[in-house]
C-alpha positions as CSV (number, residue, x, y, z in Angstrom):
1,M,20.9,-55.5,18.8
2,S,19.9,-53.6,15.6
3,F,17.3,-51.0,16.5
4,A,16.4,-50.7,12.8
5,T,15.6,-54.4,12.3
6,G,15.0,-55.7,15.9
7,V,17.4,-58.7,15.2
8,P,19.8,-59.4,18.2
9,G,23.4,-58.8,17.3
10,R,26.6,-60.5,18.6
11,L,28.3,-59.4,21.8
12,R,31.6,-57.8,21.2
13,R,34.2,-56.7,23.6
14,P,35.5,-53.3,22.8
15,Q,39.1,-53.5,21.6
16,R,41.4,-51.1,23.4
17,W,44.6,-50.0,21.7
18,P,47.9,-50.0,23.7
19,D,49.0,-46.9,25.4
20,M,51.0,-45.1,22.8
21,Q,52.8,-43.0,25.4
22,V,54.6,-46.0,27.0
23,Q,54.7,-48.7,24.2
24,F,55.3,-48.4,20.4
25,E,53.8,-50.7,17.9
26,H,56.1,-53.3,16.3
27,P,56.8,-52.6,12.5
28,A,55.2,-55.9,11.5
29,E,52.1,-55.1,13.5
30,E,52.1,-51.6,12.0
31,I,52.2,-53.2,8.5
32,K,49.3,-55.5,9.3
33,R,47.3,-52.6,10.7
34,L,47.9,-50.6,7.5
35,R,46.9,-53.5,5.4
36,R,43.7,-53.9,7.3
37,C,43.0,-50.2,6.9
38,I,43.6,-50.4,3.2
39,N,41.3,-53.4,2.9
40,D,38.7,-51.6,5.0
41,L,39.0,-48.5,2.7
42,V,38.5,-50.7,-0.4
43,S,35.5,-52.3,1.2
44,V,34.0,-48.9,2.1
45,I,34.7,-47.5,-1.4
46,A,33.0,-50.5,-2.9
47,L,29.8,-50.0,-0.9
48,P,28.0,-47.7,-3.5
49,A,28.3,-50.6,-6.0
50,M,26.6,-52.9,-3.5
51,W,23.9,-50.3,-2.8
52,S,22.9,-49.9,-6.5
53,G,19.2,-50.2,-6.8
54,S,18.7,-50.3,-3.0
55,D,16.4,-47.9,-1.1
56,R,17.6,-45.5,1.6
57,S,16.8,-47.8,4.6
58,Q,18.7,-50.7,3.1
59,I,21.7,-48.5,2.5
60,V,21.7,-47.2,6.1
61,R,21.3,-50.8,7.6
62,T,24.3,-52.0,5.5
63,L,26.3,-49.0,6.6
64,L,25.5,-49.6,10.3
65,D,26.5,-53.3,10.0
66,V,29.8,-52.5,8.2
67,L,30.9,-49.7,10.5
68,L,30.0,-51.6,13.7
69,E,32.0,-54.7,12.5
70,M,34.9,-53.0,10.8
71,L,35.7,-50.4,13.5
72,H,34.7,-52.6,16.6
73,L,32.3,-49.8,17.6
74,D,30.0,-49.8,20.6
75,L,27.4,-47.5,19.0
76,V,26.4,-46.4,15.5
77,Y,23.5,-43.9,14.9
78,V,22.2,-42.5,11.6
79,R,19.6,-39.8,11.2
80,L,18.3,-39.0,7.6
81,Q,16.3,-36.0,6.7
82,E,13.3,-37.2,4.6
83,P,12.1,-34.4,2.3
84,T,8.7,-36.0,1.7
85,A,8.0,-36.9,5.3
86,E,7.4,-34.8,8.4
87,A,9.6,-37.0,10.6
88,P,13.2,-38.0,9.9
89,I,14.4,-41.6,9.6
90,E,16.5,-42.7,12.6
91,M,18.4,-46.0,12.9
92,A,21.0,-47.3,15.5
93,Q,23.0,-50.4,16.4
94,V,24.9,-51.1,19.6
95,A,27.5,-53.8,20.3
96,Q,26.1,-54.6,23.8
97,P,22.3,-54.0,23.9
98,Q,22.2,-54.8,27.6
99,S,24.3,-51.7,28.4
100,L,22.1,-49.3,26.4
101,K,18.4,-50.3,26.4
102,A,17.0,-47.5,24.2
103,G,15.5,-47.2,20.8
104,P,16.9,-45.0,17.9
105,Q,14.8,-42.0,19.0
106,Q,16.0,-42.2,22.6
107,I,19.6,-42.6,21.4
108,G,19.2,-39.6,19.1
109,E,17.9,-37.5,22.0
110,L,20.9,-38.6,24.2
111,L,23.4,-37.7,21.4
112,H,21.7,-34.3,20.9
113,R,22.1,-33.5,24.6
114,C,25.8,-34.5,24.4
115,L,26.6,-32.7,21.1
116,G,24.1,-29.8,21.1
117,E,21.0,-29.0,19.2
118,D,22.7,-27.4,16.1
119,P,24.6,-30.0,14.0
120,Q,26.5,-27.2,12.4
121,N,28.2,-26.4,15.7
122,W,29.0,-30.0,16.8
123,P,32.6,-30.7,17.9
124,A,34.8,-33.1,15.9
125,S,34.7,-35.6,18.8
126,V,33.5,-35.6,22.4
127,R,33.6,-38.1,25.3
128,N,30.5,-38.4,27.4
129,R,28.6,-40.8,29.4
130,I,25.8,-42.6,27.7
131,G,23.9,-45.2,29.7
132,D,26.3,-46.7,32.2
133,Q,29.4,-46.3,30.0
134,D,31.8,-43.4,29.0
135,I,31.8,-43.3,25.2
136,S,34.0,-41.3,22.7
137,I,31.5,-39.9,20.1
138,V,32.4,-38.8,16.6
139,P,29.7,-37.0,14.5
140,L,29.9,-36.7,10.7
141,R,27.6,-34.8,8.3
142,L,26.0,-36.5,5.3
143,G,26.2,-33.9,2.6
144,L,28.2,-30.7,2.4
145,Q,26.0,-29.0,5.1
146,G,24.4,-32.0,6.6
147,E,21.3,-31.6,4.4
148,I,21.0,-35.4,4.0
149,G,21.5,-36.1,7.6
150,F,24.4,-37.2,9.9
151,I,26.1,-40.3,11.3
152,V,27.5,-40.7,14.8
153,A,30.0,-43.4,15.8
154,G,30.8,-44.2,19.4
155,S,33.4,-46.3,21.2
156,Q,34.4,-46.9,24.8
157,R,38.1,-46.7,23.8
158,L,39.9,-43.6,25.1
159,D,42.0,-43.4,21.9
160,F,39.0,-43.4,19.6
161,P,39.1,-42.3,17.0
162,G,42.5,-42.9,15.6
163,Q,43.8,-41.4,12.4
164,T,42.8,-44.5,10.3
165,E,39.5,-44.8,12.1
166,R,38.6,-41.1,11.4
167,L,39.7,-41.6,7.8
168,L,37.5,-44.7,7.5
169,L,34.5,-42.8,9.0
170,S,35.0,-39.8,6.7
171,V,35.2,-42.1,3.6
172,A,32.2,-44.1,4.8
173,A,30.2,-40.9,5.3
174,N,31.1,-39.7,1.8
175,Q,30.2,-43.0,0.2
176,A,27.0,-43.1,2.2
177,T,26.2,-39.6,0.9
178,I,26.8,-40.8,-2.7
179,G,24.7,-43.9,-2.2
180,L,21.8,-42.0,-0.5
181,Q,21.8,-39.3,-3.2
182,E,21.7,-42.0,-6.0
183,A,18.8,-43.8,-4.1
184,R,16.9,-40.5,-3.9
185,L,17.4,-39.9,-7.6
186,L,16.3,-43.4,-8.4
187,S,13.2,-43.1,-6.3
188,E,12.3,-39.8,-8.0
189,Q,12.8,-41.3,-11.4
190,K,10.5,-44.2,-10.5
191,R,7.9,-41.8,-9.3
192,I,8.0,-39.7,-12.4
193,A,7.9,-42.8,-14.6
194,K,4.8,-44.0,-12.8
195,E,3.1,-40.6,-13.1
196,L,3.9,-40.5,-16.8
197,D,2.5,-44.0,-17.3
198,Q,-0.7,-43.0,-15.6
199,R,-1.1,-39.8,-17.7
200,V,-0.5,-41.8,-20.9
201,A,-3.2,-44.3,-19.9
202,Q,-5.6,-41.5,-19.0
203,R,-5.0,-39.7,-22.2
204,T,-5.5,-42.9,-24.2
205,S,-8.8,-43.5,-22.5
206,E,-9.9,-39.9,-23.3
207,L,-9.0,-40.2,-26.9
208,A,-10.9,-43.4,-27.2
209,T,-14.0,-41.8,-25.7
210,A,-13.7,-38.8,-28.0
211,N,-13.4,-41.2,-31.0
212,E,-16.6,-43.0,-30.0
213,E,-18.4,-39.7,-29.7
214,L,-17.2,-38.7,-33.1
215,K,-18.5,-41.9,-34.6
216,K,-21.9,-41.3,-33.1
217,E,-22.0,-37.8,-34.6
218,V,-21.1,-39.1,-38.0
219,A,-23.9,-41.7,-37.8
220,E,-26.4,-39.1,-36.7
221,R,-25.4,-36.8,-39.6
222,R,-25.9,-39.4,-42.2
223,R,-29.4,-40.0,-40.9
224,A,-30.1,-36.3,-40.9
225,E,-29.0,-36.0,-44.5
226,E,-31.5,-38.6,-45.5
227,A,-34.3,-36.7,-43.7
228,V,-33.2,-33.5,-45.4
229,R,-33.6,-34.9,-48.9
230,E,-37.1,-36.1,-48.1
231,S,-38.5,-32.7,-46.9
232,E,-36.4,-30.3,-48.9
233,R,-39.0,-29.4,-51.5
234,N,-41.8,-28.7,-49.0
235,T,-39.5,-26.7,-46.8
236,R,-38.3,-24.6,-49.7
237,L,-41.9,-23.5,-50.6
238,I,-42.6,-22.5,-47.0
239,L,-39.4,-20.6,-46.4
240,D,-39.6,-18.5,-49.6
241,S,-43.1,-17.4,-48.6
242,I,-42.0,-16.0,-45.2
243,P,-41.1,-12.2,-45.4
244,G,-37.9,-12.4,-43.3
245,L,-34.5,-14.1,-43.0
246,V,-35.3,-17.7,-42.3
247,A,-33.2,-20.9,-42.3
248,T,-33.9,-24.5,-41.3
249,L,-31.4,-26.9,-39.7
250,T,-31.3,-30.6,-39.4
251,P,-31.9,-32.1,-35.9
252,V,-28.1,-32.2,-35.5
253,G,-27.6,-28.5,-36.4
254,D,-26.5,-28.6,-40.0
255,V,-28.0,-26.0,-42.4
256,E,-30.7,-27.6,-44.5
257,T,-32.4,-24.8,-46.4
258,V,-32.5,-21.0,-46.4
259,N,-35.0,-18.6,-48.0
260,K,-34.2,-16.2,-50.8
261,Q,-34.1,-13.2,-48.5
262,L,-31.3,-14.7,-46.5
263,L,-29.3,-15.6,-49.6
264,E,-29.7,-12.0,-50.9
265,Y,-28.7,-10.5,-47.6
266,C,-25.5,-12.6,-47.2
267,G,-24.7,-12.6,-50.9
268,R,-23.7,-16.3,-50.7
269,T,-24.9,-19.6,-52.1
270,L,-26.6,-22.3,-50.0
271,E,-23.4,-24.4,-50.0
272,E,-21.4,-21.5,-48.7
273,L,-24.0,-20.8,-45.9
274,K,-23.8,-24.4,-44.9
275,Q,-20.2,-23.6,-43.9
276,W,-21.2,-20.6,-41.9
277,G,-18.9,-21.5,-39.1
278,T,-15.8,-21.1,-41.2
279,S,-17.0,-18.6,-43.9
280,A,-17.0,-15.4,-41.8
281,T,-20.8,-15.3,-42.0
282,V,-20.9,-14.8,-38.2
283,H,-18.6,-12.2,-36.7
284,P,-15.4,-14.0,-35.5
285,D,-15.8,-12.6,-31.9
286,D,-19.3,-14.0,-31.7
287,L,-18.7,-17.3,-33.3
288,P,-17.6,-19.4,-30.3
289,H,-20.7,-18.2,-28.3
290,V,-23.1,-18.9,-31.2
291,I,-21.8,-22.4,-31.7
292,D,-22.0,-23.1,-28.0
293,R,-25.6,-21.8,-27.7
294,I,-26.8,-23.8,-30.8
295,R,-25.1,-26.9,-29.5
296,Q,-26.7,-26.6,-26.1
297,S,-30.2,-26.2,-27.7
298,I,-29.7,-29.1,-30.1
299,T,-28.5,-31.3,-27.2
300,S,-31.4,-30.3,-24.9
301,G,-34.1,-29.7,-27.5
302,D,-35.0,-26.4,-25.9
303,P,-35.7,-23.2,-28.0
304,Y,-33.0,-20.6,-28.0
305,D,-32.8,-16.8,-28.4
306,F,-29.5,-14.9,-28.7
307,E,-28.0,-11.9,-30.4
308,T,-25.1,-12.0,-32.9
309,R,-23.5,-10.1,-35.8
310,I,-24.1,-11.4,-39.3
311,R,-22.1,-10.3,-42.4
312,R,-24.0,-8.5,-45.1
313,S,-23.2,-8.9,-48.8
314,D,-21.2,-5.6,-48.7
315,G,-19.0,-6.9,-45.9
316,I,-20.8,-5.0,-43.1
317,Y,-21.7,-6.8,-39.9
318,R,-25.1,-6.0,-38.5
319,W,-26.7,-7.1,-35.2
320,F,-29.5,-9.7,-35.4
321,Q,-31.7,-11.4,-32.9
322,V,-31.7,-15.1,-33.7
323,C,-34.6,-17.2,-32.5
324,G,-34.6,-21.0,-33.0
325,L,-37.6,-23.3,-32.5
326,P,-37.6,-27.1,-32.8
327,L,-40.3,-28.7,-35.2
328,R,-41.1,-32.1,-33.8
329,H,-42.5,-35.4,-35.1
330,P,-45.7,-36.7,-33.5
331,D,-43.6,-39.0,-31.4
332,G,-41.7,-36.0,-30.0
333,R,-38.5,-36.4,-32.0
334,I,-37.1,-33.2,-33.5
335,A,-37.6,-33.2,-37.3
336,R,-35.7,-29.9,-37.9
337,W,-34.9,-26.5,-36.4
338,C,-36.4,-23.3,-37.8
339,F,-34.4,-20.0,-37.4
340,L,-35.8,-16.5,-37.6
341,H,-33.3,-13.6,-37.9
342,T,-34.6,-10.1,-36.8
343,D,-32.4,-7.1,-37.6
344,L,-31.8,-5.0,-34.5
345,D,-28.6,-3.2,-35.5
346,E,-29.9,0.3,-34.8
347,R,-31.3,-0.6,-31.4
348,K,-28.1,-2.4,-30.5
349,R,-25.9,0.5,-31.4
350,A,-28.1,2.8,-29.3
351,E,-27.8,0.4,-26.3
352,Q,-24.0,0.3,-26.7
353,A,-23.8,4.1,-26.8
354,L,-25.9,4.2,-23.6
355,Q,-23.8,1.5,-21.9
356,R,-20.6,3.3,-22.8
357,S,-22.0,6.6,-21.4
358,E,-23.1,4.8,-18.2
359,A,-19.6,3.2,-17.9
360,F,-17.9,6.6,-18.4
361,L,-20.2,8.1,-15.7
362,A,-19.6,5.3,-13.3
363,E,-15.8,5.4,-13.8
364,G,-15.9,9.2,-13.4
365,Q,-17.9,8.9,-10.2
366,H,-15.4,6.3,-8.9
367,L,-12.4,8.4,-9.7
368,A,-14.0,11.6,-8.3
369,R,-15.4,9.7,-5.3
370,M,-18.8,11.1,-6.2
371,G,-22.2,9.6,-6.5
372,N,-25.6,11.0,-7.5
373,F,-29.1,10.6,-6.2
374,S,-32.7,11.6,-6.8
375,W,-35.2,12.4,-4.0
376,R,-39.0,12.7,-4.4
377,V,-39.9,15.0,-1.6
378,A,-43.6,14.1,-1.4
379,T,-43.0,10.3,-1.0
380,D,-39.4,10.5,0.3
381,E,-38.5,8.1,-2.5
382,I,-34.7,8.0,-2.8
383,A,-32.6,6.5,-5.6
384,W,-28.8,6.2,-5.3
385,S,-26.0,5.4,-7.8
386,E,-23.7,2.5,-7.2
387,Q,-20.9,4.8,-6.0
388,L,-23.1,6.4,-3.4
389,Y,-23.8,2.9,-1.9
390,H,-20.0,2.5,-1.8
391,I,-19.4,5.9,-0.1
392,F,-22.0,5.1,2.7
393,E,-20.8,1.5,2.8
394,F,-24.3,0.1,2.4
395,D,-25.1,-3.1,0.5
396,Q,-26.0,-2.5,-3.1
397,G,-29.7,-2.5,-3.7
398,M,-30.8,-1.6,-0.1
399,T,-33.9,0.5,0.2
400,V,-32.6,4.0,1.0
401,T,-34.6,6.1,3.4
402,L,-33.9,9.3,5.3
403,E,-33.7,7.2,8.5
404,L,-31.1,4.9,6.9
405,I,-29.0,7.9,5.9
406,G,-29.4,9.4,9.3
407,S,-27.9,6.3,10.9
408,R,-24.6,7.1,9.1
409,V,-24.6,10.9,9.8
410,H,-22.3,12.1,12.5
411,P,-24.2,12.8,15.7
412,E,-22.9,16.3,15.8
413,D,-24.3,16.9,12.3
414,I,-27.8,15.4,12.7
415,S,-29.4,18.8,13.5
416,M,-27.8,20.3,10.4
417,M,-29.1,17.5,8.3
418,N,-32.6,18.0,9.6
419,D,-32.4,21.7,8.9
420,M,-31.3,21.0,5.4
421,I,-34.2,18.6,4.8
422,N,-36.7,21.1,6.1
423,L,-35.2,23.8,3.9
424,A,-35.2,21.5,0.9
425,R,-38.9,20.8,1.2
426,G,-39.4,24.4,0.1
427,G,-38.0,23.7,-3.3
428,V,-34.8,25.7,-3.2
429,D,-31.2,24.8,-4.3
430,F,-29.1,23.6,-1.4
431,E,-25.5,22.8,-0.8
432,F,-23.8,21.8,2.5
433,E,-21.0,19.7,4.0
434,H,-21.5,17.1,6.7
435,R,-19.7,14.1,8.2
436,L,-20.4,10.4,8.4
437,L,-19.5,8.2,11.3
438,M,-18.8,4.8,9.9
439,P,-19.2,1.4,11.7
440,D,-15.5,1.2,12.3
441,R,-15.6,4.7,14.0
442,S,-13.8,6.3,11.1
443,V,-15.1,9.7,9.8
444,K,-15.9,10.7,6.3
445,H,-16.5,14.2,5.0
446,L,-19.1,14.7,2.3
447,H,-20.0,17.6,0.1
448,L,-23.6,17.6,-1.1
449,I,-25.3,19.8,-3.8
450,A,-28.8,19.4,-5.2
451,H,-31.2,21.2,-7.6
452,P,-35.0,21.0,-7.5
453,S,-37.2,20.2,-10.5
454,R,-40.7,19.0,-11.2
455,N,-41.4,15.5,-12.7
456,A,-44.1,14.6,-15.2
457,D,-46.7,14.5,-12.3
458,G,-45.7,18.0,-11.2
459,Q,-44.2,16.7,-8.0
460,L,-41.0,18.2,-6.5
461,E,-37.9,16.1,-7.1
462,Y,-34.3,16.8,-6.4
463,L,-31.4,15.6,-8.5
464,G,-28.0,15.9,-6.7
465,A,-24.5,14.8,-6.3
466,V,-22.5,13.7,-3.2
467,Q,-18.7,13.8,-3.2
468,D,-16.4,12.2,-0.7
469,V,-14.0,15.0,0.3
470,T,-12.3,13.1,3.2
471,Q,-8.9,13.0,1.5
472,R,-9.2,16.7,0.6
473,K,-10.1,17.6,4.2
474,L,-7.2,15.5,5.6
475,A,-4.9,17.2,3.2
476,E,-6.1,20.6,4.2
477,E,-5.7,19.8,7.9
478,A,-2.1,18.5,7.2
479,L,-1.4,21.6,5.1
480,D,-2.7,23.9,7.9
481,K,-0.5,22.1,10.4
482,V,2.6,22.3,8.2
483,R,1.8,26.0,7.5
484,S,1.5,26.7,11.3
485,E,4.8,24.9,12.0
486,L,6.5,26.8,9.2
487,T,5.1,30.1,10.4
488,H,6.2,29.5,13.9
489,A,9.7,28.5,12.7
490,A,10.0,31.7,10.7
491,R,8.8,33.7,13.7
492,V,11.5,32.2,15.9
493,T,14.1,32.8,13.1
494,S,13.1,36.5,12.9
495,L,13.5,36.8,16.7
496,G,17.0,35.2,16.4
497,A,18.2,38.3,14.5
498,L,17.1,40.5,17.4
499,T,18.7,38.5,20.2
500,A,21.1,41.3,21.2
501,S,18.3,43.9,21.1
502,I,16.1,41.7,23.3
503,A,18.9,41.1,25.7
504,H,19.6,44.9,25.9
505,E,15.9,45.6,26.5
506,V,15.9,43.1,29.4
507,N,19.3,44.1,30.9
508,Q,18.4,47.9,31.1
509,P,15.5,47.5,33.6
510,L,17.4,44.8,35.4
511,G,20.3,47.2,35.9
512,S,18.0,49.8,37.2
513,I,16.4,47.3,39.6
514,I,19.9,46.4,41.0
515,N,20.9,50.0,41.4
516,N,17.7,50.9,43.2
517,A,17.9,47.8,45.4
518,N,21.5,48.7,46.4
519,A,20.3,52.3,47.2
520,C,17.6,50.8,49.5
521,L,20.1,48.7,51.3
522,S,22.3,51.8,51.8
523,L,19.4,53.9,53.2
524,L,18.4,51.1,55.5
525,A,22.0,50.8,56.8
526,H,21.8,54.4,58.4
527,G,20.4,54.8,61.9
528,T,17.3,56.6,60.8
529,P,16.0,55.3,57.4
530,Q,14.6,57.9,54.9
531,L,11.2,56.3,54.1
532,N,10.4,58.6,51.3
533,E,13.6,57.9,49.5
534,I,13.2,54.1,50.1
535,R,9.6,54.3,48.8
536,E,10.8,56.1,45.6
537,A,13.5,53.5,45.0
538,L,11.0,50.6,45.5
539,T,8.6,52.3,43.1
540,E,11.4,52.5,40.5
541,I,12.2,48.8,41.1
542,I,8.6,47.9,40.4
543,Q,8.6,50.0,37.2
544,G,11.8,48.2,36.1
545,T,10.3,44.8,36.8
546,D,7.2,45.7,34.8
547,Q,9.3,46.9,31.9
548,A,11.4,43.7,31.8
549,S,8.3,41.6,32.2
550,A,6.7,43.4,29.3
551,V,9.7,42.6,27.0
552,I,9.7,39.0,28.1
553,S,6.0,38.7,27.5
554,R,6.3,40.1,24.0
555,V,9.0,37.5,23.2
556,R,7.0,34.6,24.7
557,Q,4.0,35.6,22.6
558,L,6.1,35.4,19.5
559,V,7.8,32.1,20.2
560,R,4.9,30.2,21.7
561,K,2.9,27.7,19.7
562,A,-0.7,28.5,19.9
563,P,-3.7,28.5,17.5
564,S,-4.5,31.6,15.6
565,E,-6.7,34.0,17.7
566,R,-8.4,36.9,16.0
567,T,-9.1,40.0,18.1
568,V,-9.9,43.7,17.3
569,L,-6.6,45.6,17.6
570,N,-4.8,48.8,16.5
571,L,-1.8,48.5,14.2
572,R,-0.2,51.4,16.2
573,D,0.2,48.9,19.1
574,V,1.6,46.2,16.8
575,V,4.2,48.7,15.5
576,A,5.1,49.8,19.0
577,D,5.6,46.2,20.2
578,V,8.0,45.5,17.2
579,L,10.0,48.7,17.7
580,V,10.5,47.9,21.4
581,L,11.9,44.5,20.5
582,A,14.2,45.9,17.7
583,R,15.2,49.2,19.5
584,H,18.7,48.0,20.5
585,E,19.2,46.4,17.0
586,F,18.4,49.8,15.4
587,A,21.1,51.4,17.6
588,A,23.6,48.6,17.0
589,R,23.2,48.9,13.2
590,Q,23.0,52.7,13.3
591,V,19.6,52.7,11.7
592,T,17.3,55.7,12.2
593,I,13.7,54.7,12.7
594,L,10.9,57.0,11.7
595,T,7.1,56.4,12.1
596,E,4.3,58.2,10.4
597,L,1.1,56.7,11.7
598,A,-2.2,58.5,11.2
599,E,-4.2,59.4,14.3
600,D,-7.4,58.1,12.8
601,L,-5.9,54.7,12.0
602,P,-9.0,52.4,12.2
603,P,-8.7,49.0,14.1
604,V,-8.4,45.7,12.3
605,A,-9.5,42.2,13.2
606,G,-6.4,39.9,13.3
607,D,-4.0,37.8,15.2
608,R,-1.7,40.1,17.1
609,V,1.3,37.7,17.2
610,Q,1.0,36.9,13.4
611,L,0.9,40.6,12.5
612,Q,3.9,41.3,14.7
613,Q,5.7,38.5,12.9
614,V,4.9,40.1,9.5
615,L,6.1,43.5,10.5
616,L,9.1,42.1,12.4
617,N,10.2,40.2,9.2
618,L,9.9,43.3,7.1
619,V,11.9,45.4,9.6
620,V,14.7,42.8,9.9
621,N,14.9,42.5,6.1
622,G,15.0,46.3,5.8
623,M,17.9,46.6,8.3
624,E,19.8,43.8,6.6
625,A,19.3,45.4,3.2
626,M,21.1,48.6,4.5
627,N,24.3,46.8,5.8
628,A,26.3,48.2,2.9
629,T,24.7,51.7,3.1
630,E,26.6,54.6,4.7
631,A,25.7,55.0,8.4
632,S,24.4,58.5,7.9
633,K,21.9,57.3,5.2
634,R,20.5,54.3,7.1
635,A,16.9,55.0,7.8
636,L,13.7,52.9,8.0
637,V,10.3,54.5,7.7
638,I,7.0,52.9,8.9
639,R,3.9,54.6,7.7
640,G,0.2,53.8,8.3
641,R,-3.0,55.4,7.0
642,P,-6.5,54.5,6.2
643,E,-7.6,54.1,2.5
644,I,-10.7,53.1,0.4
645,R,-9.9,50.2,-1.9
646,D,-12.6,48.5,-4.0
647,K,-15.3,50.4,-2.0
648,E,-13.9,48.9,1.2
649,R,-12.1,50.8,4.1
650,V,-8.7,49.3,4.7
651,V,-5.6,50.1,6.7
652,L,-2.4,50.5,4.7
653,L,1.0,49.9,6.4
654,T,4.3,50.5,4.6
655,E,7.9,49.8,5.5
656,Q,10.5,51.7,3.5
657,D,14.3,51.3,3.6
658,F,17.2,52.9,1.8
659,G,19.3,49.8,1.2
660,I,20.3,47.8,-1.9
661,G,16.7,47.4,-3.2
662,F,15.9,44.9,-5.9
663,K,15.6,44.7,-9.7
664,H,12.4,45.5,-11.3
665,D,12.1,42.0,-12.9
666,E,12.5,40.5,-9.4
667,M,9.4,42.2,-8.0
668,D,7.0,39.4,-8.9
669,R,9.3,36.7,-7.5
670,L,10.2,38.3,-4.1
671,L,7.1,36.8,-2.4
672,E,7.6,33.3,-3.9
673,A,8.6,30.5,-1.6
674,F,12.4,29.7,-1.7
675,Y,13.3,32.8,-3.7
676,T,15.8,35.0,-1.9
677,T,18.3,37.8,-2.7
678,K,20.3,37.1,0.5
679,P,23.4,34.9,0.2
680,Q,22.4,32.9,3.3
681,G,18.6,33.3,3.0
682,M,16.0,30.5,2.7
683,G,13.4,32.5,0.8
684,M,10.5,31.6,3.2
685,G,10.0,34.8,5.3
686,L,8.2,36.9,2.8
687,A,6.2,33.9,1.4
688,I,5.0,33.2,5.0
689,S,4.2,36.8,5.6
690,R,2.1,37.0,2.4
691,S,0.1,33.9,3.4
692,I,-0.6,35.5,6.9
693,I,-1.8,38.7,5.3
694,E,-3.9,36.9,2.7
695,A,-5.4,34.7,5.5
696,H,-6.5,38.0,7.2
697,G,-8.2,39.1,4.0
698,G,-5.5,41.5,3.0
699,R,-2.7,41.8,0.5
700,L,1.1,42.1,0.7
701,W,3.3,43.5,-2.2
702,A,6.5,45.3,-2.9
703,E,7.4,48.5,-4.9
704,T,10.7,50.1,-5.9
705,N,11.9,53.3,-4.3
706,Q,12.3,56.5,-6.1
707,G,16.0,56.4,-5.0
708,P,17.8,53.5,-3.3
709,G,16.0,50.9,-1.3
710,A,12.6,49.3,-1.5
711,I,9.0,49.6,-0.1
712,F,6.9,46.7,1.2
713,L,3.2,47.4,1.7
714,F,0.3,45.4,3.2
715,S,-3.3,46.3,3.5
716,L,-5.9,44.9,5.9
717,P,-9.7,45.3,6.0
718,A,-10.9,47.6,8.8
719,A,-12.7,45.9,11.6
720,G,-16.2,45.0,10.7
721,K,-15.3,44.9,6.9
722,T,-13.3,41.7,6.7
723,N,-13.6,39.4,3.7
724,S,-14.9,35.9,4.2
């Protein structure tokens, strides 16, 4: 049965070829078989000629009939990918319908289960059970990659497919591909030709309609010309007596007459003004709009009023207000149009200047994320600019009240807003920053500044500006975080240079602890323990433990990540902490350390760990600068004294070494980031130290020595005198 047509087919018995392993074909039979193969090939090759002009379904049905008959197949199935349809086309034929009672879709599903879901990975042939029969299945792609579809041939014969059968199937698939591609092209050509015919017919109809409209306009113009000639004299007398630029038009919009004032202004004749649409009388940029407005009014009969630029006799275009009124017959028909032109060039230029200024202001506010406002204190009347509505994310034109603003203010800043309002009612300048909590729970940071004034009624009114500084706040927070990370990294790097010294400071008390512990064990081993000696040894163990713990505590403070904590401290303690950490390094590098700290050194307010980091960096730099100096001349001096600078009491701390120093022209660059005089340096230590000192309200700088070496100095405000 043909599952494509539903027509019952003939019953065929599957032909089985002889067993090639035990019986060879007679030469005469072989010749007959080859002749049949050649005839079949010729028939298959001739198929595209038979398919000429056929659609895809006819091609597939013919192909199924030919293959089923020619190769004595039990099953032939074709699946075509239809680009314009959602579902593919499936057709199938079987030699014995009673053995496989299924439609093309069911057969396709059976074959997919046998061969796999991906046609690209199908085997060349496979034998499987379909229905109640074992069938040898051969799939072939239609198209290079199977883009057209595929064909599947099946036979119960064990030796299927033979070489000639596989050849015939391959040629048939290729010929079917050619025929299907030609059918697709032919179908596309027919579709395009049909669309083209429809477009031509539509365009012809449109042109005919336009031609009829044009004929009507010509007829109306002729009638209008006749009416113009009748009333021309009376109209001329009226127009010339009007003190202004006046023109009359026919009912269809043609210029009829103009007064002398309009002729003198334009410097043209009446015939030239009748061609105003092509004679540059109206500014070229305005002409399309003017024509459209006049045409609309003439069509509807309604008066019109618009602004346009009209050319003066000296070639200058000036702005005019053009008003047109229809003059009607008693029966309501329009007799003519009367135009009055009013010069408003000066006003128009002033308006354009104002609009340009407003546009610049709006764009500037948008770029700066800034909006302005006015607030009448007595009535709480508030007016906002467009950008301010955008910042608060309110709909444009909403009535702004203090309650509406408060609905956006961050709950933690409500009290600050109320204090600001109460302060502002006294008529003083105010400036503050607060946050908004938006509906999506995001937070905006705003900076507000306002100045009071008195309006014409003497009432207090504020004019102010609000800037969205959220991005700046986020950038500052990110910068602070990066600066903190960089400072911590520099602090750890500085400690790395003192690893040996720190280890020595820890090992020394540990050695003392071990010796005293061994002594205690020895004393306890005797018959009568000496309690006084044991107590003394245990006391020394506790002292050694405290000493090692103090060193470890100093190191932990320097390497831990913690927020800056300002306390009142003495720089003498900071110097002592750093010298303890670097004591062994001084000895290893054979550096003599000298301190000259004034007894009356006042306390400062600062972060102990950060100030230790600054001094530690200066000390390590000083020691490294003296690597090439003779051992007997290696000395590092730390001095501290109080001073008065700019009428403020400060503490000055200096670090002096006798190393290689630096050139005078390098002095200004030493504290810059990424500038270094060391071969392996990164140039970040001094830059970070400077930022720490400046954050404490102080100053860090360098000076050259009288002899070899360099001096680094920093000053900090005394406690209670810190800068904001």
